[in-house]
Steps between C-alpha positions, in 0.01 A plus 500: 500500500658841540299726271757776529452875555198514267320205654236712671425717196136526397308706247322682780827573679655640184192713434522654848870569454444670164216708646730614781773592254253694284435727802868528596755746358599397145834335430511663155302780332472455123320828426440800725327794334328784680349447845273197477446477875373858518280441195350195662432680826335797321277278286128555461473133408745220559504162325700216655559142387735206554590225256690176548679281246573152639794270435447356150690227320611555142329173401644517150322293236817294451647369829871538568715279277854469367711258301870487584797296383803500729811380318860485614615859464178652364129537570212565263162629618165529320257700710202740473688757707462877498869550574746293302802678647367449853470127436847491347648676804318277749589169334860612453520587869341170609717287274824694533531523121582821311198685358607425144464128573130540585267535201140610562227465236203725585187318379144622456290486816137493602488807723764644730391820679841522666498145638762386250751757618569244774722198444401262780345249260806518273733441794295194594539361148877559525517308829361192324687556175842512664442154646381319187700687229221446246231746387243552777159661467343647812125569496336616819149390586244774552517423872879555498453819303253654745687385811835642390382811318629846589169661589405857420534712811215575738412869452280734706388841369341775708367792295340826607373776273330831576264728307427871533154661504482478117574128502851546360783287641747695712710232669596136456694261722594146400688279748644170375621230738615160380720198558781609264571280201857628471606263780461217247761652268736722699771471761444624858722798416275614213194458722629765739412769244125577540490680164622186324257275689206731427571513127287191429243556773328794335324318215149636452566810710498844337855619569536765231 
């Protein structure tokens, strides 16, 4: 088996890479106020910490599912999706039908957390539906759901704060390094803009 370019990836290898990047020059600076580096070097007391957030599956209460009916000249979809228009666009593109020939019913769902902005499970239902031309219900097993989930990115945070002689904070540095989630959604062209990529990598960081 050829495991591809990511075949040698390990958690430890990724951790070392993120640690190296945290010490390297930043690719994007979200907030730059005052002179934090000088404040840190002049500190009476310095507090330093690192935090890691691992890859995590959405593991929604309701696994991925969709019902679809592919007819001659039209398609109808019932799905717990977070983006009805996205599903309509994707199925129209796959089938070659105009958008107005694809009807999407957005049903209630047991948890989403962003997972249902994807349409892989809906596309799979369409692949079966176009062959049988009768209503098809797709229901992933929990094993399928975990294996094919779009995991939350691995994130590494290095924080340093400094205090003066009175115990008041005078400087704060927060470095965020992660495996960007935008690569799941965006084209290679959009990913060339570090500001765009960083937009969803700053969750939990104080960037006011």
